[in-house]
C-alpha positions as a Markdown table, in Angstrom:
| # | Residue | x | y | z |
|---|---|---|---|---|
| 1 | Met | -16.6 | -11.6 | 4.9 |
| 2 | Gly | -14.8 | -13.4 | 7.8 |
| 3 | Asn | -11.3 | -14.4 | 7.8 |
| 4 | Glu | -11.5 | -18.1 | 7.0 |
| 5 | Glu | -13.9 | -17.3 | 4.1 |
| 6 | Phe | -11.4 | -14.4 | 2.7 |
| 7 | Ile | -8.5 | -16.9 | 3.1 |
| 8 | Gly | -10.6 | -19.7 | 1.5 |
| 9 | Cys | -11.4 | -17.3 | -1.5 |
| 10 | Phe | -7.8 | -16.3 | -1.9 |
| 11 | Glu | -6.4 | -19.8 | -1.7 |
| 12 | Asn | -9.0 | -21.2 | -4.2 |
| 13 | Asp | -8.1 | -18.4 | -6.6 |
| 14 | Ala | -11.6 | -16.9 | -6.4 |
| 15 | Ile | -10.4 | -13.3 | -6.3 |
| 16 | Pro | -9.7 | -11.6 | -9.6 |
| 17 | Ala | -6.1 | -10.1 | -10.0 |
| 18 | Asp | -7.3 | -6.7 | -10.9 |
| 19 | Ser | -9.3 | -6.5 | -7.7 |
| 20 | Phe | -6.4 | -7.7 | -5.2 |
| 21 | His | -4.6 | -4.5 | -4.0 |
| 22 | His | -2.3 | -3.5 | -1.2 |
| 23 | Ala | -5.0 | -3.1 | 1.4 |
| 24 | Asp | -6.2 | -6.7 | 0.4 |
| 25 | His | -2.8 | -7.9 | 1.1 |
| 26 | Val | -2.9 | -6.4 | 4.5 |
| 27 | Arg | -6.3 | -7.7 | 5.0 |
| 28 | Leu | -5.1 | -11.3 | 4.2 |
| 29 | Ala | -2.1 | -11.1 | 6.3 |
| 30 | Phe | -4.5 | -10.0 | 9.1 |
| 31 | Ala | -6.6 | -12.9 | 8.4 |
| 32 | Tyr | -4.0 | -15.4 | 8.5 |
| 33 | Leu | -2.5 | -14.1 | 11.8 |
| 34 | Cys | -6.0 | -14.4 | 13.3 |
| 35 | Glu | -6.3 | -18.0 | 12.3 |
| 36 | Tyr | -2.8 | -19.5 | 12.7 |
| 37 | Pro | 0.3 | -19.2 | 14.8 |
| 38 | Val | 2.6 | -16.5 | 13.5 |
| 39 | Leu | 5.2 | -18.6 | 11.7 |
| 40 | Arg | 2.5 | -20.9 | 10.3 |
| 41 | Ala | 0.4 | -17.8 | 9.2 |
| 42 | Leu | 3.7 | -16.4 | 7.5 |
| 43 | Glu | 4.3 | -19.7 | 5.7 |
| 44 | Lys | 0.6 | -19.9 | 4.4 |
| 45 | Phe | 0.4 | -16.2 | 3.6 |
| 46 | Ser | 3.8 | -16.2 | 1.7 |
| 47 | Gly | 2.9 | -19.5 | -0.2 |
| 48 | Ala | -0.6 | -18.1 | -1.2 |
| 49 | Leu | 0.9 | -14.9 | -2.6 |
| 50 | Lys | 3.5 | -16.8 | -4.6 |
| 51 | Arg | 0.8 | -19.0 | -6.1 |
| 52 | Phe | -1.5 | -16.1 | -6.8 |
| 53 | Ala | 1.4 | -14.3 | -8.6 |
| 54 | Asp | 2.5 | -17.3 | -10.4 |
| 55 | Leu | -0.9 | -18.4 | -11.7 |
| 56 | Arg | -1.0 | -15.0 | -13.2 |
| 57 | Gly | 2.5 | -15.1 | -14.9 |
| 58 | Lys | 3.8 | -12.4 | -12.6 |
| 59 | Ala | 6.0 | -14.6 | -10.2 |
| 60 | Gln | 8.6 | -11.7 | -10.5 |
| 61 | Leu | 6.2 | -9.5 | -8.6 |
| 62 | Tyr | 6.7 | -11.4 | -5.3 |
| 63 | Asn | 8.9 | -9.8 | -3.0 |
| 64 | Glu | 10.0 | -11.6 | 0.1 |
| 65 | Thr | 11.3 | -8.5 | 1.9 |
| 66 | Ile | 8.2 | -6.7 | 1.5 |
| 67 | Thr | 6.0 | -9.6 | 2.4 |
| 68 | Cys | 7.7 | -10.3 | 5.7 |
| 69 | Ala | 8.2 | -6.6 | 6.7 |
| 70 | Tyr | 4.5 | -5.9 | 6.4 |
| 71 | Phe | 3.7 | -9.1 | 7.8 |
| 72 | Phe | 5.5 | -8.4 | 11.1 |
| 73 | Leu | 4.5 | -4.9 | 11.3 |
| 74 | Ile | 0.9 | -6.1 | 11.1 |
| 75 | Arg | 1.5 | -8.6 | 13.7 |
| 76 | Glu | 3.2 | -6.1 | 16.0 |
| 77 | Arg | 0.0 | -3.6 | 15.5 |
| 78 | Met | -2.3 | -6.8 | 16.1 |
| 79 | Ala | -0.5 | -7.3 | 19.6 |
| 80 | Gly | -1.5 | -3.7 | 20.5 |
| 81 | Cys | -5.3 | -4.2 | 19.8 |
| 82 | Glu | -6.1 | -7.8 | 20.5 |
| 83 | Gly | -9.4 | -9.0 | 19.8 |
| 84 | Val | -10.3 | -6.2 | 17.2 |
| 85 | Gly | -11.9 | -7.1 | 14.0 |
| 86 | Trp | -10.4 | -6.1 | 10.5 |
| 87 | Glu | -12.6 | -2.8 | 10.2 |
| 88 | Asp | -11.3 | -1.5 | 13.7 |
| 89 | Phe | -7.8 | -2.8 | 12.9 |
| 90 | Ala | -7.8 | -0.9 | 9.5 |
| 91 | Arg | -9.3 | 2.3 | 10.9 |
| 92 | Glu | -6.7 | 2.3 | 13.7 |
| 93 | Asn | -3.7 | 1.5 | 11.4 |
| 94 | Ser | -4.5 | 3.1 | 8.3 |
| 95 | Asp | -0.9 | 3.8 | 7.5 |
| 96 | Leu | -0.3 | 0.1 | 6.8 |
| 97 | Leu | -2.9 | 0.3 | 4.0 |
| 98 | Cys | -1.0 | 3.1 | 2.1 |
| 99 | Trp | 1.4 | 1.6 | -0.6 |
| 100 | Lys | 3.1 | 4.4 | -2.2 |
| 101 | Gly | 4.8 | 6.4 | 0.3 |
| 102 | Gly | 3.9 | 3.9 | 2.9 |
| 103 | Ile | 5.5 | 2.6 | 6.1 |
| 104 | Leu | 8.4 | 0.8 | 4.6 |
| 105 | Asp | 9.9 | 4.0 | 3.4 |
| 106 | Arg | 10.7 | 4.7 | 7.0 |
| 107 | Tyr | 12.8 | 1.3 | 7.1 |
| 108 | Tyr | 14.1 | 0.7 | 3.6 |
| 109 | Cys | 15.6 | 2.5 | 0.8 |
| 110 | Glu | 13.9 | 2.1 | -2.5 |
| 111 | Gly | 16.7 | 0.4 | -4.3 |
| 112 | Thr | 16.9 | -2.1 | -1.5 |
| 113 | Leu | 13.1 | -3.1 | -1.9 |
| 114 | Lys | 13.6 | -3.2 | -5.7 |
| 115 | Ser | 16.8 | -5.6 | -5.4 |
| 116 | Asp | 17.0 | -9.0 | -6.8 |
| 117 | Leu | 18.1 | -10.1 | -3.3 |
| 118 | Ala | 14.9 | -8.6 | -1.7 |
| 119 | Arg | 12.7 | -10.4 | -4.0 |
| 120 | Val | 14.1 | -14.0 | -2.8 |
| 121 | Val | 14.9 | -13.5 | 0.9 |
| 122 | Phe | 14.1 | -11.1 | 3.7 |
| 123 | Val | 16.7 | -8.1 | 3.8 |
| 124 | Leu | 16.9 | -6.3 | 7.1 |
| 125 | Pro | 15.9 | -2.7 | 7.1 |
| 126 | Asp | 18.8 | -0.4 | 5.6 |
| 127 | Lys | 17.5 | 2.9 | 7.0 |
| 128 | Cys | 17.6 | 1.6 | 10.4 |
| 129 | Leu | 21.2 | 0.3 | 9.8 |
| 130 | Glu | 22.1 | 3.7 | 8.5 |
| 131 | Leu | 20.7 | 5.4 | 11.6 |
| 132 | Gln | 22.5 | 3.0 | 13.9 |
| 133 | Ala | 25.8 | 3.4 | 12.1 |
| 134 | Ala | 25.6 | 7.2 | 12.3 |
| 135 | Ser | 24.7 | 6.8 | 16.0 |
| 136 | Asp | 27.6 | 4.4 | 16.5 |
| 137 | Thr | 30.0 | 7.1 | 14.7 |
| 138 | His | 28.7 | 9.9 | 16.9 |
| 139 | Arg | 29.3 | 8.1 | 20.0 |
| 140 | Arg | 32.8 | 7.4 | 19.4 |
| 141 | Arg | 33.7 | 11.0 | 18.8 |
C-alpha cells in the first residue's frame, strides 16, 4: 500500500483499532513525512492519531511527547536515507519499530513519558538533561 493510500485509510477510519500497532504508527509518520513538509506532516499526523484514539474512546492514550519524539527521530533517519521506500527504511531502522524497550528509553525516564504533562505537551528528553548536568558538574571540578 502506498503512502497516500495508507494515510487515506487511516484518516477515513478504515483501519481497525486492534490492527494498528506501534510499527503502524511509525509507518504512518513515515508516510506523512513523504507527502508533506515536516511541520504540516506533524500537524496532520498528530491530529489523525488524536481522532483515531478519540473515536475509540481512548483519547487518554494519546501522548504528545511520544508522538513528537518518534516523529522527529523518524525524520532524522529519513534524511540519512533519502528516496528509500517504507520496506527499506523499516529494514534499515528496525530499532524504531520496537515499542517495549525501544529507542525512547535512551532519552526519557519512564515516569516522564507516563506523566500527564507528557501527554499534553512535548517534554524535552530528561535522560539527556541528566547526562548534560553530570557533564557540567564534572567540568566544574
